[in-house]
PyMOL Python script that loads the backbone (N, CA, C, O; Angstrom):
from pymol import cmd

cmd.read_pdbstr("""\
ATOM      1  N   MET A   1     -66.479  13.301-149.103  1.00  0.00           N
ATOM      2  CA  MET A   1     -67.181  12.316-149.915  1.00  0.00           C
ATOM      3  C   MET A   1     -68.050  13.056-150.928  1.00  0.00           C
ATOM      4  O   MET A   1     -68.789  13.973-150.568  1.00  0.00           O
ATOM      5  N   LYS A   2     -67.963  12.668-152.149  1.00  0.00           N
ATOM      6  CA  LYS A   2     -68.828  13.213-153.192  1.00  0.00           C
ATOM      7  C   LYS A   2     -69.826  12.135-153.584  1.00  0.00           C
ATOM      8  O   LYS A   2     -69.456  11.001-153.886  1.00  0.00           O
ATOM      9  N   LEU A   3     -71.080  12.508-153.572  1.00  0.00           N
ATOM     10  CA  LEU A   3     -72.120  11.562-153.963  1.00  0.00           C
ATOM     11  C   LEU A   3     -72.135  11.431-155.483  1.00  0.00           C
ATOM     12  O   LEU A   3     -72.038  12.428-156.198  1.00  0.00           O
ATOM     13  N   LYS A   4     -72.255  10.225-155.964  1.00  0.00           N
ATOM     14  CA  LYS A   4     -72.261   9.977-157.398  1.00  0.00           C
ATOM     15  C   LYS A   4     -73.673   9.710-157.925  1.00  0.00           C
ATOM     16  O   LYS A   4     -73.853   9.322-159.079  1.00  0.00           O
ATOM     17  N   PHE A   5     -74.669   9.924-157.060  1.00  0.00           N
ATOM     18  CA  PHE A   5     -76.065   9.723-157.430  1.00  0.00           C
ATOM     19  C   PHE A   5     -76.919  10.571-156.503  1.00  0.00           C
ATOM     20  O   PHE A   5     -76.434  11.080-155.493  1.00  0.00           O
ATOM     21  N   ASP A   6     -78.177  10.721-156.844  1.00  0.00           N
ATOM     22  CA  ASP A   6     -79.098  11.499-156.025  1.00  0.00           C
ATOM     23  C   ASP A   6     -79.722  10.566-154.980  1.00  0.00           C
ATOM     24  O   ASP A   6     -80.570   9.743-155.326  1.00  0.00           O
ATOM     25  N   PRO A   7     -79.321  10.679-153.723  1.00  0.00           N
ATOM     26  CA  PRO A   7     -79.827   9.762-152.701  1.00  0.00           C
ATOM     27  C   PRO A   7     -81.298   9.972-152.369  1.00  0.00           C
ATOM     28  O   PRO A   7     -81.913   9.130-151.715  1.00  0.00           O
ATOM     29  N   ARG A   8     -81.862  11.083-152.814  1.00  0.00           N
ATOM     30  CA  ARG A   8     -83.298  11.292-152.581  1.00  0.00           C
ATOM     31  C   ARG A   8     -84.123  10.361-153.453  1.00  0.00           C
ATOM     32  O   ARG A   8     -85.187   9.904-153.037  1.00  0.00           O
ATOM     33  N   THR A   9     -83.651  10.079-154.641  1.00  0.00           N
ATOM     34  CA  THR A   9     -84.402   9.233-155.569  1.00  0.00           C
ATOM     35  C   THR A   9     -83.825   7.832-155.679  1.00  0.00           C
ATOM     36  O   THR A   9     -84.473   6.942-156.230  1.00  0.00           O
ATOM     37  N   ARG A  10     -82.626   7.619-155.170  1.00  0.00           N
ATOM     38  CA  ARG A  10     -81.993   6.298-155.234  1.00  0.00           C
ATOM     39  C   ARG A  10     -81.450   5.902-153.863  1.00  0.00           C
ATOM     40  O   ARG A  10     -80.330   5.408-153.741  1.00  0.00           O
ATOM     41  N   SER A  11     -82.258   6.128-152.846  1.00  0.00           N
ATOM     42  CA  SER A  11     -81.814   5.893-151.471  1.00  0.00           C
ATOM     43  C   SER A  11     -81.444   4.446-151.198  1.00  0.00           C
ATOM     44  O   SER A  11     -80.673   4.166-150.280  1.00  0.00           O
ATOM     45  N   HIS A  12     -81.983   3.525-151.981  1.00  0.00           N
ATOM     46  CA  HIS A  12     -81.645   2.116-151.796  1.00  0.00           C
ATOM     47  C   HIS A  12     -80.174   1.841-152.112  1.00  0.00           C
ATOM     48  O   HIS A  12     -79.668   0.767-151.785  1.00  0.00           O
ATOM     49  N   GLU A  13     -79.484   2.789-152.741  1.00  0.00           N
ATOM     50  CA  GLU A  13     -78.070   2.634-153.057  1.00  0.00           C
ATOM     51  C   GLU A  13     -77.145   3.223-151.993  1.00  0.00           C
ATOM     52  O   GLU A  13     -75.927   3.072-152.082  1.00  0.00           O
ATOM     53  N   VAL A  14     -77.708   3.888-150.994  1.00  0.00           N
ATOM     54  CA  VAL A  14     -76.894   4.488-149.936  1.00  0.00           C
ATOM     55  C   VAL A  14     -76.250   3.383-149.114  1.00  0.00           C
ATOM     56  O   VAL A  14     -76.930   2.486-148.617  1.00  0.00           O
ATOM     57  N   ARG A  15     -74.937   3.458-148.978  1.00  0.00           N
ATOM     58  CA  ARG A  15     -74.203   2.444-148.204  1.00  0.00           C
ATOM     59  C   ARG A  15     -73.864   2.935-146.799  1.00  0.00           C
ATOM     60  O   ARG A  15     -73.760   2.134-145.870  1.00  0.00           O
ATOM     61  N   ASP A  16     -73.692   4.239-146.643  1.00  0.00           N
ATOM     62  CA  ASP A  16     -73.342   4.817-145.350  1.00  0.00           C
ATOM     63  C   ASP A  16     -74.280   5.992-145.079  1.00  0.00           C
ATOM     64  O   ASP A  16     -73.959   7.132-145.417  1.00  0.00           O
ATOM     65  N   PRO A  17     -75.438   5.721-144.471  1.00  0.00           N
ATOM     66  CA  PRO A  17     -76.449   6.770-144.271  1.00  0.00           C
ATOM     67  C   PRO A  17     -75.938   7.979-143.486  1.00  0.00           C
ATOM     68  O   PRO A  17     -76.297   9.112-143.805  1.00  0.00           O
ATOM     69  N   LYS A  18     -75.117   7.760-142.478  1.00  0.00           N
ATOM     70  CA  LYS A  18     -74.633   8.877-141.672  1.00  0.00           C
ATOM     71  C   LYS A  18     -73.736   9.801-142.489  1.00  0.00           C
ATOM     72  O   LYS A  18     -73.854  11.023-142.401  1.00  0.00           O
ATOM     73  N   ARG A  19     -72.857   9.230-143.269  1.00  0.00           N
ATOM     74  CA  ARG A  19     -71.987  10.060-144.107  1.00  0.00           C
ATOM     75  C   ARG A  19     -72.782  10.760-145.200  1.00  0.00           C
ATOM     76  O   ARG A  19     -72.493  11.907-145.543  1.00  0.00           O
ATOM     77  N   THR A  20     -73.773  10.080-145.743  1.00  0.00           N
ATOM     78  CA  THR A  20     -74.619  10.681-146.775  1.00  0.00           C
ATOM     79  C   THR A  20     -75.389  11.858-146.194  1.00  0.00           C
ATOM     80  O   THR A  20     -75.475  12.914-146.821  1.00  0.00           O
ATOM     81  N   LEU A  21     -75.947  11.685-145.005  1.00  0.00           N
ATOM     82  CA  LEU A  21     -76.667  12.770-144.340  1.00  0.00           C
ATOM     83  C   LEU A  21     -75.745  13.958-144.106  1.00  0.00           C
ATOM     84  O   LEU A  21     -76.132  15.102-144.347  1.00  0.00           O
ATOM     85  N   LEU A  22     -74.546  13.698-143.644  1.00  0.00           N
ATOM     86  CA  LEU A  22     -73.583  14.773-143.410  1.00  0.00           C
ATOM     87  C   LEU A  22     -73.253  15.504-144.706  1.00  0.00           C
ATOM     88  O   LEU A  22     -73.157  16.731-144.723  1.00  0.00           O
ATOM     89  N   GLU A  23     -73.081  14.759-145.782  1.00  0.00           N
ATOM     90  CA  GLU A  23     -72.793  15.367-147.076  1.00  0.00           C
ATOM     91  C   GLU A  23     -73.953  16.244-147.543  1.00  0.00           C
ATOM     92  O   GLU A  23     -73.736  17.332-148.076  1.00  0.00           O
ATOM     93  N   LEU A  24     -75.170  15.777-147.346  1.00  0.00           N
ATOM     94  CA  LEU A  24     -76.342  16.526-147.799  1.00  0.00           C
ATOM     95  C   LEU A  24     -76.627  17.761-146.957  1.00  0.00           C
ATOM     96  O   LEU A  24     -77.061  18.785-147.484  1.00  0.00           O
ATOM     97  N   THR A  25     -76.389  17.671-145.659  1.00  0.00           N
ATOM     98  CA  THR A  25     -76.757  18.775-144.766  1.00  0.00           C
ATOM     99  C   THR A  25     -75.562  19.591-144.297  1.00  0.00           C
ATOM    100  O   THR A  25     -75.733  20.639-143.674  1.00  0.00           O
ATOM    101  N   GLN A  26     -74.362  19.124-144.588  1.00  0.00           N
ATOM    102  CA  GLN A  26     -73.138  19.786-144.124  1.00  0.00           C
ATOM    103  C   GLN A  26     -73.132  19.975-142.606  1.00  0.00           C
ATOM    104  O   GLN A  26     -72.574  20.942-142.088  1.00  0.00           O
ATOM    105  N   GLY A  27     -73.767  19.028-141.904  1.00  0.00           N
ATOM    106  CA  GLY A  27     -73.798  19.067-140.450  1.00  0.00           C
ATOM    107  C   GLY A  27     -74.777  20.075-139.865  1.00  0.00           C
ATOM    108  O   GLY A  27     -74.798  20.275-138.651  1.00  0.00           O
ATOM    109  N   ASP A  28     -75.576  20.704-140.691  1.00  0.00           N
ATOM    110  CA  ASP A  28     -76.550  21.700-140.241  1.00  0.00           C
ATOM    111  C   ASP A  28     -77.788  20.976-139.717  1.00  0.00           C
ATOM    112  O   ASP A  28     -78.585  20.449-140.493  1.00  0.00           O
ATOM    113  N   ARG A  29     -77.941  20.956-138.390  1.00  0.00           N
ATOM    114  CA  ARG A  29     -79.038  20.211-137.772  1.00  0.00           C
ATOM    115  C   ARG A  29     -80.402  20.773-138.166  1.00  0.00           C
ATOM    116  O   ARG A  29     -81.364  20.016-138.289  1.00  0.00           O
ATOM    117  N   GLU A  30     -80.501  22.088-138.368  1.00  0.00           N
ATOM    118  CA  GLU A  30     -81.769  22.683-138.776  1.00  0.00           C
ATOM    119  C   GLU A  30     -82.135  22.231-140.189  1.00  0.00           C
ATOM    120  O   GLU A  30     -83.306  21.986-140.479  1.00  0.00           O
ATOM    121  N   ARG A  31     -81.153  22.123-141.054  1.00  0.00           N
ATOM    122  CA  ARG A  31     -81.396  21.623-142.418  1.00  0.00           C
ATOM    123  C   ARG A  31     -81.888  20.178-142.356  1.00  0.00           C
ATOM    124  O   ARG A  31     -82.838  19.808-143.048  1.00  0.00           O
ATOM    125  N   GLU A  32     -81.243  19.373-141.533  1.00  0.00           N
ATOM    126  CA  GLU A  32     -81.660  17.979-141.348  1.00  0.00           C
ATOM    127  C   GLU A  32     -83.095  17.921-140.829  1.00  0.00           C
ATOM    128  O   GLU A  32     -83.918  17.151-141.324  1.00  0.00           O
ATOM    129  N   ARG A  33     -83.374  18.736-139.838  1.00  0.00           N
ATOM    130  CA  ARG A  33     -84.712  18.758-139.236  1.00  0.00           C
ATOM    131  C   ARG A  33     -85.772  19.146-140.266  1.00  0.00           C
ATOM    132  O   ARG A  33     -86.843  18.542-140.319  1.00  0.00           O
ATOM    133  N   SER A  34     -85.474  20.141-141.073  1.00  0.00           N
ATOM    134  CA  SER A  34     -86.456  20.587-142.060  1.00  0.00           C
ATOM    135  C   SER A  34     -86.721  19.504-143.103  1.00  0.00           C
ATOM    136  O   SER A  34     -87.829  19.406-143.631  1.00  0.00           O
ATOM    137  N   CYS A  35     -85.714  18.697-143.398  1.00  0.00           N
ATOM    138  CA  CYS A  35     -85.906  17.609-144.381  1.00  0.00           C
ATOM    139  C   CYS A  35     -86.956  16.611-143.901  1.00  0.00           C
ATOM    140  O   CYS A  35     -87.825  16.212-144.676  1.00  0.00           O
ATOM    141  N   TRP A  36     -86.888  16.207-142.650  1.00  0.00           N
ATOM    142  CA  TRP A  36     -87.850  15.202-142.199  1.00  0.00           C
ATOM    143  C   TRP A  36     -89.153  15.795-141.737  1.00  0.00           C
ATOM    144  O   TRP A  36     -90.144  15.073-141.631  1.00  0.00           O
ATOM    145  N   LEU A  37     -89.194  17.090-141.456  1.00  0.00           N
ATOM    146  CA  LEU A  37     -90.469  17.701-141.084  1.00  0.00           C
ATOM    147  C   LEU A  37     -91.253  18.237-142.277  1.00  0.00           C
ATOM    148  O   LEU A  37     -92.484  18.207-142.276  1.00  0.00           O
ATOM    149  N   ASP A  38     -90.554  18.722-143.281  1.00  0.00           N
ATOM    150  CA  ASP A  38     -91.217  19.404-144.393  1.00  0.00           C
ATOM    151  C   ASP A  38     -91.507  18.517-145.595  1.00  0.00           C
ATOM    152  O   ASP A  38     -92.248  18.922-146.491  1.00  0.00           O
ATOM    153  N   THR A  39     -90.944  17.332-145.632  1.00  0.00           N
ATOM    154  CA  THR A  39     -91.178  16.435-146.761  1.00  0.00           C
ATOM    155  C   THR A  39     -92.515  15.717-146.565  1.00  0.00           C
ATOM    156  O   THR A  39     -92.776  15.160-145.499  1.00  0.00           O
ATOM    157  N   SER A  40     -93.342  15.735-147.579  1.00  0.00           N
ATOM    158  CA  SER A  40     -94.668  15.115-147.459  1.00  0.00           C
ATOM    159  C   SER A  40     -94.560  13.599-147.318  1.00  0.00           C
ATOM    160  O   SER A  40     -93.613  12.981-147.805  1.00  0.00           O
ATOM    161  N   LEU A  41     -95.534  13.022-146.653  1.00  0.00           N
ATOM    162  CA  LEU A  41     -95.563  11.565-146.514  1.00  0.00           C
ATOM    163  C   LEU A  41     -95.667  10.887-147.879  1.00  0.00           C
ATOM    164  O   LEU A  41     -95.083   9.824-148.088  1.00  0.00           O
ATOM    165  N   GLU A  42     -96.394  11.488-148.792  1.00  0.00           N
ATOM    166  CA  GLU A  42     -96.519  10.911-150.135  1.00  0.00           C
ATOM    167  C   GLU A  42     -95.157  10.854-150.824  1.00  0.00           C
ATOM    168  O   GLU A  42     -94.831   9.863-151.478  1.00  0.00           O
ATOM    169  N   THR A  43     -94.367  11.907-150.682  1.00  0.00           N
ATOM    170  CA  THR A  43     -93.018  11.921-151.256  1.00  0.00           C
ATOM    171  C   THR A  43     -92.161  10.840-150.605  1.00  0.00           C
ATOM    172  O   THR A  43     -91.436  10.120-151.292  1.00  0.00           O
ATOM    173  N   LEU A  44     -92.244  10.728-149.288  1.00  0.00           N
ATOM    174  CA  LEU A  44     -91.469   9.700-148.585  1.00  0.00           C
ATOM    175  C   LEU A  44     -91.894   8.296-149.019  1.00  0.00           C
ATOM    176  O   LEU A  44     -91.049   7.423-149.213  1.00  0.00           O
ATOM    177  N   ARG A  45     -93.182   8.084-149.167  1.00  0.00           N
ATOM    178  CA  ARG A  45     -93.663   6.766-149.619  1.00  0.00           C
ATOM    179  C   ARG A  45     -93.132   6.448-151.010  1.00  0.00           C
ATOM    180  O   ARG A  45     -92.652   5.343-151.265  1.00  0.00           O
ATOM    181  N   HIS A  46     -93.222   7.412-151.894  1.00  0.00           N
ATOM    182  CA  HIS A  46     -92.770   7.207-153.276  1.00  0.00           C
ATOM    183  C   HIS A  46     -91.263   6.938-153.327  1.00  0.00           C
ATOM    184  O   HIS A  46     -90.817   5.980-153.959  1.00  0.00           O
ATOM    185  N   ARG A  47     -90.496   7.781-152.664  1.00  0.00           N
ATOM    186  CA  ARG A  47     -89.033   7.631-152.697  1.00  0.00           C
ATOM    187  C   ARG A  47     -88.550   6.444-151.880  1.00  0.00           C
ATOM    188  O   ARG A  47     -87.442   5.952-152.093  1.00  0.00           O
ATOM    189  N   GLY A  48     -89.374   5.981-150.945  1.00  0.00           N
ATOM    190  CA  GLY A  48     -88.978   4.874-150.092  1.00  0.00           C
ATOM    191  C   GLY A  48     -89.474   3.520-150.557  1.00  0.00           C
ATOM    192  O   GLY A  48     -89.444   2.555-149.793  1.00  0.00           O
ATOM    193  N   ALA A  49     -89.924   3.434-151.784  1.00  0.00           N
ATOM    194  CA  ALA A  49     -90.467   2.174-152.293  1.00  0.00           C
ATOM    195  C   ALA A  49     -89.414   1.066-152.348  1.00  0.00           C
ATOM    196  O   ALA A  49     -89.744  -0.104-152.151  1.00  0.00           O
ATOM    197  N   ASP A  50     -88.161   1.412-152.610  1.00  0.00           N
ATOM    198  CA  ASP A  50     -87.118   0.397-152.782  1.00  0.00           C
ATOM    199  C   ASP A  50     -86.206   0.226-151.570  1.00  0.00           C
ATOM    200  O   ASP A  50     -85.304  -0.612-151.591  1.00  0.00           O
ATOM    201  N   ASN A  51     -86.428   1.003-150.523  1.00  0.00           N
ATOM    202  CA  ASN A  51     -85.521   0.888-149.370  1.00  0.00           C
ATOM    203  C   ASN A  51     -86.218   0.462-148.078  1.00  0.00           C
ATOM    204  O   ASN A  51     -85.583   0.408-147.024  1.00  0.00           O
ATOM    205  N   GLY A  52     -87.505   0.160-148.146  1.00  0.00           N
ATOM    206  CA  GLY A  52     -88.241  -0.295-146.975  1.00  0.00           C
ATOM    207  C   GLY A  52     -89.007   0.791-146.247  1.00  0.00           C
ATOM    208  O   GLY A  52     -89.820   0.488-145.374  1.00  0.00           O
ATOM    209  N   LEU A  53     -88.768   2.055-146.586  1.00  0.00           N
ATOM    210  CA  LEU A  53     -89.461   3.136-145.887  1.00  0.00           C
ATOM    211  C   LEU A  53     -90.958   3.113-146.155  1.00  0.00           C
ATOM    212  O   LEU A  53     -91.750   3.332-145.239  1.00  0.00           O
ATOM    213  N   ALA A  54     -91.356   2.852-147.388  1.00  0.00           N
ATOM    214  CA  ALA A  54     -92.785   2.806-147.715  1.00  0.00           C
ATOM    215  C   ALA A  54     -93.483   1.711-146.907  1.00  0.00           C
ATOM    216  O   ALA A  54     -94.591   1.917-146.411  1.00  0.00           O
ATOM    217  N   ASP A  55     -92.849   0.565-146.776  1.00  0.00           N
ATOM    218  CA  ASP A  55     -93.420  -0.520-145.978  1.00  0.00           C
ATOM    219  C   ASP A  55     -93.525  -0.113-144.508  1.00  0.00           C
ATOM    220  O   ASP A  55     -94.535  -0.375-143.854  1.00  0.00           O
ATOM    221  N   PHE A  56     -92.481   0.524-144.000  1.00  0.00           N
ATOM    222  CA  PHE A  56     -92.481   0.979-142.608  1.00  0.00           C
ATOM    223  C   PHE A  56     -93.604   1.983-142.359  1.00  0.00           C
ATOM    224  O   PHE A  56     -94.327   1.872-141.369  1.00  0.00           O
ATOM    225  N   LEU A  57     -93.752   2.959-143.251  1.00  0.00           N
ATOM    226  CA  LEU A  57     -94.812   3.957-143.095  1.00  0.00           C
ATOM    227  C   LEU A  57     -96.192   3.311-143.152  1.00  0.00           C
ATOM    228  O   LEU A  57     -97.109   3.733-142.448  1.00  0.00           O
ATOM    229  N   GLY A  58     -96.335   2.298-143.983  1.00  0.00           N
ATOM    230  CA  GLY A  58     -97.602   1.574-144.048  1.00  0.00           C
ATOM    231  C   GLY A  58     -97.908   0.859-142.750  1.00  0.00           C
ATOM    232  O   GLY A  58     -99.053   0.853-142.297  1.00  0.00           O
ATOM    233  N   GLU A  59     -96.904   0.262-142.151  1.00  0.00           N
ATOM    234  CA  GLU A  59     -97.090  -0.419-140.863  1.00  0.00           C
ATOM    235  C   GLU A  59     -97.440   0.579-139.768  1.00  0.00           C
ATOM    236  O   GLU A  59     -98.297   0.303-138.928  1.00  0.00           O
ATOM    237  N   VAL A  60     -96.786   1.733-139.770  1.00  0.00           N
ATOM    238  CA  VAL A  60     -97.102   2.771-138.782  1.00  0.00           C
ATOM    239  C   VAL A  60     -98.559   3.195-138.925  1.00  0.00           C
ATOM    240  O   VAL A  60     -99.285   3.312-137.938  1.00  0.00           O
ATOM    241  N   ARG A  61     -98.976   3.425-140.175  1.00  0.00           N
ATOM    242  CA  ARG A  61    -100.363   3.850-140.409  1.00  0.00           C
ATOM    243  C   ARG A  61    -101.338   2.759-139.969  1.00  0.00           C
ATOM    244  O   ARG A  61    -102.383   3.058-139.391  1.00  0.00           O
ATOM    245  N   LEU A  62    -101.010   1.523-140.234  1.00  0.00           N
ATOM    246  CA  LEU A  62    -101.895   0.410-139.919  1.00  0.00           C
ATOM    247  C   LEU A  62    -101.960   0.114-138.418  1.00  0.00           C
ATOM    248  O   LEU A  62    -103.040  -0.136-137.882  1.00  0.00           O
ATOM    249  N   ARG A  63    -100.806   0.142-137.738  1.00  0.00           N
ATOM    250  CA  ARG A  63    -100.754  -0.317-136.364  1.00  0.00           C
ATOM    251  C   ARG A  63    -100.690   0.791-135.316  1.00  0.00           C
ATOM    252  O   ARG A  63    -101.309   0.673-134.258  1.00  0.00           O
ATOM    253  N   LEU A  64     -99.958   1.853-135.593  1.00  0.00           N
ATOM    254  CA  LEU A  64     -99.736   2.882-134.576  1.00  0.00           C
ATOM    255  C   LEU A  64    -100.786   3.996-134.611  1.00  0.00           C
ATOM    256  O   LEU A  64    -101.271   4.430-133.566  1.00  0.00           O
ATOM    257  N   VAL A  65    -101.126   4.442-135.788  1.00  0.00           N
ATOM    258  CA  VAL A  65    -102.084   5.548-135.907  1.00  0.00           C
ATOM    259  C   VAL A  65    -103.408   5.227-135.193  1.00  0.00           C
ATOM    260  O   VAL A  65    -103.912   6.081-134.465  1.00  0.00           O
ATOM    261  N   PRO A  66    -103.982   4.046-135.370  1.00  0.00           N
ATOM    262  CA  PRO A  66    -105.246   3.767-134.650  1.00  0.00           C
ATOM    263  C   PRO A  66    -105.100   3.799-133.135  1.00  0.00           C
ATOM    264  O   PRO A  66    -106.060   4.113-132.432  1.00  0.00           O
ATOM    265  N   VAL A  67    -103.924   3.482-132.625  1.00  0.00           N
ATOM    266  CA  VAL A  67    -103.706   3.464-131.175  1.00  0.00           C
ATOM    267  C   VAL A  67    -103.652   4.879-130.614  1.00  0.00           C
ATOM    268  O   VAL A  67    -104.172   5.136-129.529  1.00  0.00           O
ATOM    269  N   VAL A  68    -103.027   5.798-131.347  1.00  0.00           N
ATOM    270  CA  VAL A  68    -102.877   7.157-130.820  1.00  0.00           C
ATOM    271  C   VAL A  68    -103.990   8.095-131.294  1.00  0.00           C
ATOM    272  O   VAL A  68    -104.121   9.207-130.782  1.00  0.00           O
ATOM    273  N   ALA A  69    -104.777   7.662-132.252  1.00  0.00           N
ATOM    274  CA  ALA A  69    -105.855   8.534-132.778  1.00  0.00           C
ATOM    275  C   ALA A  69    -107.058   8.540-131.868  1.00  0.00           C
ATOM    276  O   ALA A  69    -108.047   9.214-132.156  1.00  0.00           O
TER     277      ALA A  69
END
""", "prot")
cmd.dss("prot")
cmd.show_as("cartoon", "prot")
cmd.util.cbc("prot")
cmd.orient("prot")
């Protein structure tokens, strides 16, 4: 599969997340791990504005963080 767009900036257009992840990481689990550990929350919020991730992160901050803090 060849991606015809940058899924980092247009993630709301991803139709098959598992295949997209495989294409981006070539099945390298360490590469996948570094993507979700090393990407800043601000970047995730910005890039996730159109796919629901920003809303999810806001809910986590609002509801979960106070419970575990």
